[in-house]
C-alpha positions as CSV (number, residue, x, y, z in Angstrom):
1,M,95.7,103.5,124.1
2,L,92.0,103.0,122.7
3,M,89.4,103.0,125.8
4,P,86.7,100.3,126.4
5,A,83.9,102.4,124.6
6,S,86.3,102.9,122.1
7,R,87.3,100.0,121.4
8,S,83.3,98.9,120.3
9,L,82.7,101.6,118.7
10,A,85.6,100.5,116.6
11,L,84.3,96.8,116.7
12,A,80.7,97.3,116.0
13,S,81.6,99.8,112.7
14,T,84.5,96.9,111.6
15,L,81.2,94.3,111.9
16,A,78.6,96.2,110.4
17,S,81.3,96.8,107.2
18,Y,81.7,93.2,107.0
19,L,77.7,92.9,107.2
20,N,77.5,95.3,104.6
21,L,80.2,94.2,102.6
22,V,78.2,90.0,102.8
23,Q,74.9,91.7,102.2
24,L,76.6,93.6,99.3
25,W,77.8,90.5,97.5
26,R,74.6,88.5,98.1
27,A,72.4,90.7,96.0
28,L,75.3,91.2,93.4
29,Q,75.0,87.5,92.9
30,R,72.0,87.0,93.6
31,E,71.1,89.7,90.5
32,G,73.8,87.9,88.1
33,I,75.9,91.1,88.4
34,F,78.4,89.1,90.1
35,V,79.4,86.5,88.4
36,R,82.8,84.4,89.7
37,Q,85.7,84.6,86.9
38,P,88.3,81.3,86.5
39,G,91.6,82.2,88.2
40,W,89.9,84.1,91.2
41,A,91.4,81.5,94.2
42,A,95.0,81.5,92.6
43,H,95.3,85.6,92.5
44,L,93.7,85.8,96.3
45,S,96.2,83.2,96.7
46,R,99.4,85.0,95.3
47,L,97.6,88.0,97.7
48,A,98.0,86.4,100.5
49,V,101.5,84.9,99.8
50,A,102.3,88.8,99.3
51,S,100.7,89.8,102.2
52,A,102.7,87.9,104.4
53,A,105.9,88.8,103.2
54,L,105.1,91.9,103.6
55,T,104.3,91.8,107.2
56,L,107.5,89.5,107.8
57,V,109.3,92.6,106.5
58,L,107.1,95.1,108.7
59,I,107.9,92.2,111.2
60,V,111.8,92.7,110.8
61,A,111.6,96.6,111.0
62,V,110.0,96.6,114.1
63,A,112.4,94.3,115.8
64,Y,115.3,95.8,114.4
65,W,114.1,99.4,115.2
66,P,112.3,99.3,118.3
67,D,112.2,102.7,119.7
68,W,112.1,105.2,117.5
69,S,110.8,107.9,120.3
70,T,115.2,108.6,120.9
71,W,115.1,109.6,116.9
72,S,114.7,113.3,115.5
73,N,111.9,113.6,112.7
74,L,114.1,114.0,109.9
75,T,115.3,110.2,111.2
76,R,112.4,108.9,111.8
77,V,110.8,110.3,109.1
78,L,113.4,108.6,106.3
79,R,113.6,105.4,108.2
80,L,109.8,105.3,108.0
81,A,110.3,105.9,104.3
82,A,112.7,103.5,103.9
83,V,110.3,100.7,105.1
84,I,107.6,101.8,103.3
85,G,110.3,101.5,100.3
86,V,111.2,98.2,101.1
87,A,107.6,96.2,102.1
88,S,106.3,98.1,98.6
89,A,109.2,96.4,96.7
90,V,109.4,93.0,98.2
91,Y,104.9,93.2,97.8
92,V,104.9,93.7,93.8
93,A,108.6,91.1,93.7
94,V,106.8,88.6,95.5
95,L,103.6,88.9,93.4
96,F,105.3,88.6,90.1
97,A,107.1,86.2,91.6
98,T,104.6,84.3,92.1
99,G,102.8,84.2,88.6
100,F,100.9,87.6,88.3
101,R,101.0,89.6,85.5
102,M,100.1,93.1,84.3
103,K,97.2,91.1,81.7
104,D,95.9,90.6,85.1
105,L,95.1,94.0,86.2
106,R,92.8,94.0,82.3
107,G,91.3,91.5,82.8
108,I,92.2,89.4,80.3
């Protein structure tokens, strides 16, 4: 468990990173370097749905295997690999099911 000072440092670092992101985004827009393209709202929606599905897989995995401390190291590694594999496959499957296509990565 993190100590209170560690939490404060983590929160400060996170907030500083987000502030830096917002400042960079605004500067790129102001200079005309970043121009919004059509289709970003749909793409972000697909990412949100896929992330929710991935999160659901992780919640189910934790509910199904709540206590990992009694397992051997090999069992932990194999089950963690299974959870990562299933969660990744669900994420990609949901992306494609919601309309994502490979051409979206190429910017065509």
